[in-house]
N, C-alpha and C positions, 0 to 999 in steps of 0.2 A: 506494501500498498505507498510508505511512501517514497521508496523507489519509483513510483507511478509518478506519484505530486510532484515529486524533483522533478525528474520527467518534464512535468508540464509546465514548471514555472523554470528551470533550467537548460534550456535546449542549447544544440550543437553549438558552442561558438567559441571562438578565438579570442580573448582577452581584450575588451574596451573597446568596442565593435558597437554600432544600433541594435544587432541581437541583443548583448550584452545589455544594453540601455533598458530594452521592451523586460528581458526577461526578470532585472533589478524591480523595475515595475510591479508587475504582477508578482513575483515574490514579496513587494515589500506589501499589498496591497492583503494577500494570501494573510501574512502574520497581523497587521493592522485591525484585528477583530472589531475593534469598537468605534471604527472609521473615527477617528478622530483627527489622521493625518501624522500620527508617532503609534514610533514600537516604542513599548518599554517596557525590562525585564520580565515583567509576569507574561505577557503575551510573546513575547521571544523564546522566552521558557516552555509555553504549550506549543508554539510552532515547531519549537527544536525536539522536542518529546515526540508527534506526529511526525515525524522527518524520521523517526528513530535514534537522532542524540540523546545521551542520557549525563553525557559527560559533567559532573558537579561544577558547577561554576562557570560556564559554559556562554551561557545566558550575559551572566554580568560582566565579563571578560569585554564580550562584543559591544556590552553598549557605552562600559566606561574606556574604550580604545577610541568609538566614536562620536560620543558626544561631547563635542567641540563647547559650543555653550550651558555643558556641568547643567542643564535640568533635567537628567535622570531618565531621559529620553531619545530616541531617533527621529528624526523627520526623513522627509527622503533623502534630502542632500546628503545627508553626515550618513546615513544607511549606503545610498551609492557610493561615495568617497571614502567610506572603512572597506565594502566589499570591493572596490577598485585598488584599494593600494593593498588590500588582504592576498586578490590574484595575480598582480605582480610578483609577490613574496610567494605566492603558489609556482607561477609560471618557473623563476628564477630557480625555483628549489626542484624544477621536475626537470629542469636542461642541464643542471650539475650530477642528476640520478642518472641521465639518460644517457648511459654512457658511449654507446656506439650513435647517436646521432641518429638512432631510427624511428624515434617519434611516440617508442614505445616503451613502457619499464618491464622485466622480465627478471625471473626467479633470484637468476643471479647477478643481476643490475642492485635489487635488495641486498642479497647476502655479503656485497663488497657493502655497501652501504653501512650496515647493519654492521661491518666487523670495522669496519672506518670509525665507527663510536664503543667499540669496545664490547661489542656483544655478538657471539658465536655462535650463528645458526646453521641447522644442515639446510640440504637444497625441500626436504618435506616440512617444514618449518616457516621457512622461505615463502613455500607454495599457500600455504597455506594463511600468512599475511598477505598475500597477493591476490589469493581469492574474499579477502574481505573486502579489495577495491576493486573487483573485475563483475563489472556489470554485464557486459556479453560473453562471459566464459570461454574466451579465447582463453586465457589463464595470463593475461598480458595483457598492462594497463598504458591505456591511451592519456592523452591530455584534458581530453572533456570526462573520460573518468579519474582523473587525479582530481580535477580542477569541481567533481559534483563533490567527491566525497569529504576535500577540504573545506571547501566553501564557506559554512556554516561550523567549521569549528577553528576555534582562536589558534589551535596550533596551525605552523605550512612548514613543519618538515618532517623528518622520518623519526626525529629524537623527542616527537609526540608520543609513539610508540613503546619507546624504552621506558621514559617517565609513568607509564602506567604503572608500572612492572619495578618503581625504585621498593627499594625494603621503606618504608614508612617511618618516617620519626614518629607518630602516632603509636609506636606499639613500642609500649616503656613498662615492662612488667619485671621491676628493677634488679637485674640483672645490668651487667654494663659492658658485656663484651661484644657485642655486634658488633659488623663492618657501619662504618659508620656512611651517612647518606649522600648520596651523588647531586652534587649542583652543576647544571650546564651552565655557559659561558652565560646566559643570558640573564640566567636565575641572578649571575655573580655582580655581573655588571647593572642590573636594574637594582641592586639592595632589599632581594628580596629572600635569598638565604639567611640574611639574618633575621628577618622576621618569621622564617621559618624554623628558625634554632629559637628562636625566644617561644613560639609556638610551643616546639615539641618541647620543652624545658617544662614549661608551665603545667603541661599538661603533665610529664611524666610527677612531676613537681605536687599537683593533686590526688592521681594514681596510687602512688605508693605512699599520700596519705591516708586515702582512702583502704588503703591492703594494709596498713600498717602492722592490724592485729598478728594478722594469717606469718606477717614477716620474722613478728616477736616469737610469736610459737614456733615457727619453724627453727631460729636460731637455737632457740632454748631447750627444744627437742633433740637438733643436732648435737648439743656441748651437754646437755645433762642426760639421755634419754640412754638408756641400757638397757641388755636382756634381763639385769637384779633390778634397775629401774626402769621400770616400763608407764613411758607417757604419754599417754594418748592426748587426741586433740580436746575433747572437750577438759577432759580435767587438769591439761598445760595452762589454757586457760583459765578455768577458775582457782588454780593455784597462782598465777599469776595475780588477778584479781581478788584473793585473800589477803598479798599479802602487799600492794600496791593502793588498792583502789580499780578504777574502770581506766582514769588517768593513765595508769603503768601499762597499758596493752599500746601505747604510745611513745615507748621510754626507743632512746636514739633516731627516732623518724626525724629530728628536727635536722640532728647530720647527714640525714641519707640523702635531705633533701637539699642542703647547702651545698655535697659535693654535687650536684646535676650543672649546675652555671660553668665550677673550673673543671669538668673534665668533657664535659660538651666543646668550651672551647679547645682546650688543646687536642683533644679528638679532630676535629674539626680542623686546625692550620697544621697538626700535624701527619695529617690523610694527605692533607696537598703538598706538604712536601715530599713525602714519600714516592706521591705519583710523579712529579715531577724529576726525581735520581732514579726511578725503577722504567719512564718513557722518553724515547728519545725528543728530540724539540719540533712541535710541532705535528707528533704521532698522539693517536688513541690511545689510551690503555688497553691491554688487552684484559681479559678476566681475571688470570693465573693472578696475573701481577699487581691486579685492583685487589687482591686478595690478598695479597702478601703487604701490599700498602695498608691494607684495614688491618689485617693483625698486628703490625708494625706500631700504627700509631695509636692501639689499641691499648696496647705495651706504655706505649710510650705516658700513655694519659693516665694510666695504671700507674706507673711507679712516680709519677709528682703528684698523684691525690691518694695513696697508697695510706699513709699516714692517719689521712680520716677513715677509710677501711676500718683500721684496726679501734679507732675512736669510735665508730658504731656500734660493734660490737660488744665493746666493753661496755657501751653506753646504754643499750639493748639489754647486757647481761643484767647489769646492775641492780644492785639490791635501794629499796628504801631508805634515802640520808648517804650513800655511800659516796655520793657526788655532788658537789653544790652544781655542777653544770661539766660543758664540755670542755671550759677552760681549765676548769681545776679537774679535770681529770686527765687532759695531758699534761698539766704539770705535774701531778702523782706519779704517775708512767714514765717520765722522763726522770724525777727523782730517785724512784723506786731501780727501775731494770735499765735505764739506761738510751741513749737514741736507736739501740738496735731496736727494739721492742717494735719500737710503729712502723717495724718490714718484718714481722714475725707471721709466718705462712706464705711471702711474698712470689717464691718460688714455687709451690703448687698455682697458685692464683695466676700467674704469670704461664703457664703448662695447659692452664684449664680454655686459653682463650683458642689454641690451635684448636680444639676437638668441637666448642661451641661457635663457633665463626664457622669454620670448613662443615658441620652439618646442617648448621644452619643454614647456610648458602648455597649449599649443596639443593637438602631437601625444600627451598625454599624454589631452585630452578626445577624442580623433578616437579613441582604441581603446579609450576607454570607453564611448564612444556607441557602439561597435560592438557590443561584447561586449554590452554593455544590449539592444541591436535583434534580438540575436540567442538570446540566453542567457536571460532572465528571466520566465520561463514558471514556472519552479520556486522560483527564489531572487535575491533580489537583491546576495547576496553572490558576489564575484566569484572568493573564495578566494585562498591566498597565492602558488601561480604564476600565475594574470594579472596580479594588483597587483606580482609582482618583475618580471615580464614588459614591461607596459605600460609601468613607471618604467622598467626599463633603456633601454628601447628610444627612450624619449621622454629618457632624459638622453642618450644617445648621439646621437642628433640633434642635441639645444641644442649639444653639442660642436663635432659636426662643419661647426655652420653659423658659431661663435665661435671657432674651433680657427684663424684667420689671426692674427688680434688677440691670441688667447692667445702664440703664438708670438714676434711683435712686441714684447708686454708681457716676455716672457721675456729676449730680446736686448739689447731698452733696460735691463735689469733689470743685464747681466753685463754689459754694456759695459764698465766701467772694468777689472773684471778680466779682459782681453780684454787690457790695454796697448796700446791703440789712440788716438788723439787724436784721431778724429774722430766724435764722437758727435751721429748723426743724429738729427733727429725721427722722429717714427712714420709721416707721409704717405713722408719718405722713403727710408724703412729699406725699407719696403715696396712701394717703386716698387725700390730696390734689388737686392731679392731677385726679386721678378718678373722683371725685366731679365737678372737673371746665371742664374737657376737653375730659370726661368719659375713657371706661376703653381699649379705642385703643389709649389714651394720655400715656398711658405706653410704645405704639410701634414710636412716632416719635423719626424720622431717620431710621428705618431701610429698606427702600427700598434701601439709597447707599449702607446700611450696606448686603446687599446681594448682590446688585452688585458687591460689589468689589470679592466675593465670588470665583468665576469664574477664572478670570484675577488673584486672587492672586496663586490660586492652578498653572493655568498653570505656572506664571512665576516660581514658588518656583519649579516647576517640572523640567523644561526647564533647571536651576540653577544646580538645583541639581546632574541632569546628567551629568553636565561639571564638576560641582567640585566633585563628582565621580573619574571621569576620571583624572583629576589633580590629585588628592590623590591617585590613583590608587587604590581603591575600587572596589572589585569582590563580587559583592551580588547575 
């Protein structure tokens, strides 16, 4: 249906001729449902939906780009000017992708273009992407098909397809080992990148605060639970409330939120530098190098803020009245245990980055490619639920792989607070846990850890959307 509608209002035409002007008039009239000579965001959103374009924020971005008098809507002149400028960009992009200058794009040209963007796809996947734009069934895309596909989409290049599948900043599940998000040159030059970082940080802060009780019981079970001292989810929560009241469920949350800002900033800056070091000038970074750069950026950020991780564990496990606050806790650790105490558990934490980030990325790519292989006939945009689902599943798999190292890290961080003289190394601690509690002893506390994933993702997504609106980010 939507293809029939678009064919009616978008006849075959090259750029900027009389036929285009007529098609613009027909299109404008079809979108202007109340016939007031203007198309606002609500009307455009309804029109785009009728044409099968469900991209969130697309209507707002088109109106914002073409609205010269800033009245929140487009008159016919503004609408026409926007489409002409957009068509010029589409034409230039189409010509740059058409390597053999035959006026059509084939699968090999799609593959080559995606490879230059750092995405390696096989021929089958390239054909699927091509199919989403192909109208006449030739498995080639000519200018008119390209123009029809992108004319009412704010994007004008193939990076838009890649951007659908970027790991989203909204998925803050309390872990900090994922590969940083990727920003395009357009996002960097326009300043949108820092707004997205701020929105992501705020979403993470609210999400972590909302799931802090589950995070605290997880740490509590990691350190204190054993075969001889079984601590259940409900029993552990009851024990914490009895000891310190309801507010005690949020112990350690302050510093957990506070460390988001420096960690995000350091990881982002380090990631950009590592990408430059690993890639020749002017070349697009390859997938495996992106993984390497992301892992090294994560390691750099963790090294810089790791003392805050130790403080978070100590404050989470503290008893009522033990510390006056985070600065008092830091002073006492420094005075009693020295500077080295702030890096206890650093080695397992660093090692844990590889399985977490690697499996997270691999599962995400597998889920993405599976979706693309079945659902790209009508659209390359997976939609919010698919993206959140893929991100949640991949992050959960990453956590499952790295959890034993996370448990060992937490126990090493908490050792001095347990008043024990023996301070085992990473390997001896792991052997000791397996010997006394079996293999599943390495997964103490994993139930509350998994329980917080879905609410954490849901909260961070909602907050991120509100922050995008507040900061006027159009994606």
